N, C-alpha and C positions, 0 to 999 in steps of 0.2 A: 126450365128448373136449371137449364145451360145458361141461357139470357141471364138468370142474378148469378150464376158463379161466375159471369167473365163479368158484370157489374161491381160484386166484389171483389175481384182479382183486381179492376181497375183500380178502385178507390183507396184500397189497401194500398198499391204502387205509388198511385199519387199520394197519399199521404208517409210515405216512406222516403219519396222525395222531397218533398216537404222537410219532412223534419235531417234529411241526411243537408239537403242545403243550408235550413238555421244554422246545423250545427259545424258547415263546414266556412261559415262566414264569420267571421270576428269583426269587432269594433272596436277601432286604433284611436285614442281620444291623443290628442297633439300634447297632452298634458295632464298631467292627475295626481294629487290634485291641481287645480287650478288658485293662480290668489283673484280676489275682486280686481275688475277694472280687464283682466286678458280677455284673449279673444282667445279661442279654445276649437279645434276642428273634432268633426269626430268620421274619420273614414272608415270603409270598410275593407278587411283584408280575409280576402284577396278582390283583388279589385273586380269589378265585377258590374255590367251596364246596363241600364236601368231606364224602362220606359214610360213607368209610375213609380207611386210610395209616399210612404209616408211617416217622420219625424215624430218624436210623443214623451212628454218628461212626465212620468207616473199616470196617471189620468186625465191629463191636461195636453191636448195637442197642439204642436211647435206648427208642422206645416206640412200640406199634403202639395205634391207635383205629378203634374201626366203632362207625359212629352216637354216642351221647353217651357213649359206654363208653371208656375208656384202660386199656391195662396199663403200666405203666413197669416196665422190667428192671431189678434188682436194682441194675448197675453206678452207677443213675442215680435210686434211691431216694431221696424228698424234695427233690430238687432240681431237675425235668422234669416238664414239663406240656405241653399242646397245647389249643390252641384246637378244639374239631372242627367247628366251622363254616367258619374262614379254614385250619387246618393249619397257623399260625403256633406255629413252638416254645419254651417260652421257660424260659433257663437261669438257675440260680439259686446264689450261691457260686461261681461258675469259677474253674476253679482250669488252668496251665499245662497239667495232662493232659488238661485239653477239648482243647486245640488239637488240628487235624484236618481232615480235606474230612466236612462235614454232609452228608446225603444223606435226598430226603424223596422218595416213591416211593406211588403212588396208582393202583387201578384203578379206581375213580368217583370223579372223572375219569380217565381212564389220564394218566397224568404220572409226571416222574423228573426231578427238579432237586438240582444240590449246591455247594457253593461253599466253600475254603478259608476257619480261623477260624485267629486267633493270640491267644494270649493269656500275657499278658505277667507278668511279678512286677515292682511298681512299690518303683523306687530309693529306696532307707533308707540315712540317716548315712552321708553320704560324709567322709569323713574326710581329713586330709593326713600327713604324717610327714617330714620332712628328717629327713640326717642329721646334719648341726650345722647352726649359726644362726649363729656366729661365724667369719667368713671374713676371708682377707687379699685384700687386692683384688690380681689379674692373677694372681697365685698357686695360689688356692683352685676347686675345681669345688663348685657346691651341686646338690644329689639330692633331688627330691623326690617322693613318692609317695603317689596317692591310690588307695582303696577303698571298696567298700560293703557295705555287711554284708548286704545282699539288694538284687536287681535283674537281672531277667533282658537279657543282651546288652547292657550299658549303654555310651553311645559318653562318652568324655571328652573335655574343652576345658578349658584352661587359661586366666585370664588375670593379667596385672601392672597390676595397679588396674582399670583403665577397658577398656585395651587388649588384646587377644589374641596368647596365645605361640604365635608357629612354628616352623618348625622353621630353622635358618639355620646359620652357621660355630660358631657357638659355641651354638648352644640344639640339643638333641637332646629329639626325645619316640619313647618304644618301650612295646611290653607295652600296646600297643594302643592307644599315649599317655597311659596311667595312669601313667609314670615322666618325669619332667620332671628333665631334667640341664643346666646351665650351666656349662660350662668360662670359664676366666679370667674369674671376677665381677668385676665392677667396681662403681664406689661409686654406680652408677644402678642397680643391678641390687637395689634392698633389697627389694622389691616395693611392696604386700601383693600376694601371689602365693593365687589364688582355685582352687579344682577345680569345675570343671561337670563332675555325671554325670546323663546322662538317656537315655531311649528314649521309643520313637514313646507311653506313656501315663503318663510321670512325667518328673521333674527333682528334682532336688537340687543344696546347694551346698557346699561343705568352709566351716570357719573361715579366716581367714588364717592366712601367715605372713611373718613378715617378716627380713630378713634384717641383723645387721650386718658391716659392712664395713671393716674398717680398713686406712687409707690414711694417705698422705700424710707431711709435710705441703711442701706443695706451692700452686702459683699464688699468690703473696706477693705482701704490697700495704701500701705508707708510704706517711702521709699527712701533712700538719703544716700543725697548723689546716686542716683540711678542703680546702685548695688545692694545683693543683698547682707552684707557685711555688716555689723552691730560695733566695727570697734576701729576707733582711729586715731591717730596719735596727734597730739597734744598740736596747737597751731593750726590745723587745718580749717578748712572753710566748710561749713557743712549746708546743704539745701536739702532739705526733709520737702517730699513732696505727698501729699493726702487727696486720698480720689475714693469719691462712693455713689451708688450707684442710686439715684434719686430721683424722683420728677413731681413738681419740678429739683431744678439744681440745691442739695442740702446747703446749710449754712453752716459753715465749717470755723471752729475754733478753735487754738493751743495752749497743750497744759501743760508744765513742766513739774514731775513730783507729786501730782495730783494738784497742783494749784492751778486756775487756771490764769493765762499771761494776757497781752494787749495786741498779740496776734491771732489775723482772721483771714481766712482763705486759704485757697490749696499747698498755699507755700510759704515755709518758714527758713530761712538766711540766716546761720550763723557764722561768724567769721574772726577766724584765728580762737577760735574754744582751749579752754584750759580745761583739766584736770578734773576742777571742783563744776565742774559741767555735764562729769557723768550721772547716770540716771534715767529714769524711766520717762520717756516724753510719750506725749498724748495728742491723738487726734479726734475731735467729738465733732456729728455730724445731727442736726438736726431737722427737718423737715414741718415747715409750717401750715403742709395743708393735712399730713397724715397726721401730725405731731407725733411722732417718731422719732429719739435718735438711733445712733450710732457709737462707736467707740474703738479706734484698735489703739493698740498701744507695743513702742519700740523700747527697750534698754540698750542705753546706745554706752558702751565704754569709752572714756578719752583717753589715751595712756600718754606718758613720756614719749620724747620723740627716741630718739636712738644719740642722736648728738646729746643731748640734756645728760643720758643714763654715761656715756665715755667722761662729760666734765665731771660729773658726781663722782666716778671712780679716781682720778687723773687727778684732781684738786690737792686732795693730804699727799700725792705724792709726787705734786709739785713743790708740794709747799717743803715736803722733805729734801728735797732735791739741792733746795734755795739753801738751806738752813747749814746743808754741809758745803756748797762752796762757798 
């Protein structure tokens, strides 16, 4: 009875020692996740001296060692080695299939530890493609897709210039964010749009996509001599400047008192204006892509100069004075 009790105690003690040793030792990977092609080292912490042991990944044996001798299994031939003193495993040119749970075991000292390793393929050749790049404002939708030629589980992020593109009423991100759709395109959605693709070991960025948005004409402006005033004296030179927001640039035509003139373009110059040139001046804008037009009108008053006014009042007086003399 005493012998059995002693054996039981010894067995429990041995089991506790094994558990304690297993819990006390950790596997420290040199990197995790690792990229395809990397060299990966799995070290034990704290450092321990070994007489023998083995490494496996899942159910597949990698290698075993006894003293200074080690034997590598065919599945890892030429890619795996162990430091027979510390038990550290080194894997070269790792592959995605090297991902898994790595287990180290030893009977001298008694231990067993494991860790999970992930190997990812690096992202490369990030490209974007748009269904079309010339779009009509408010009536068109843009669809851009992003893809990579290689890369494990990439995450996609879109940028418009320096700003991140996020989902909204007009913006949809689908297919794991790899597809960007913008509805009711506006003139402010020209871009440049870029796609960032990345995973835990790498990242890449695409070339930019720019959109040509057809819009206008609208937001017209008309100035005379660069001023806001509409009253000028006779004899003045007037330079009228017309502008409109439009893409492509609007065709501009001038009209006076509702009648088209032979003057086109953004500038109309009038030299030495007279009083009978008072009236409404209009600038008409037309976009031949949108087939839309717009107009702005300014009523200009040409008044007699102060010298002319004085002369008119002085003339009867001078005549009367002459007669008296």
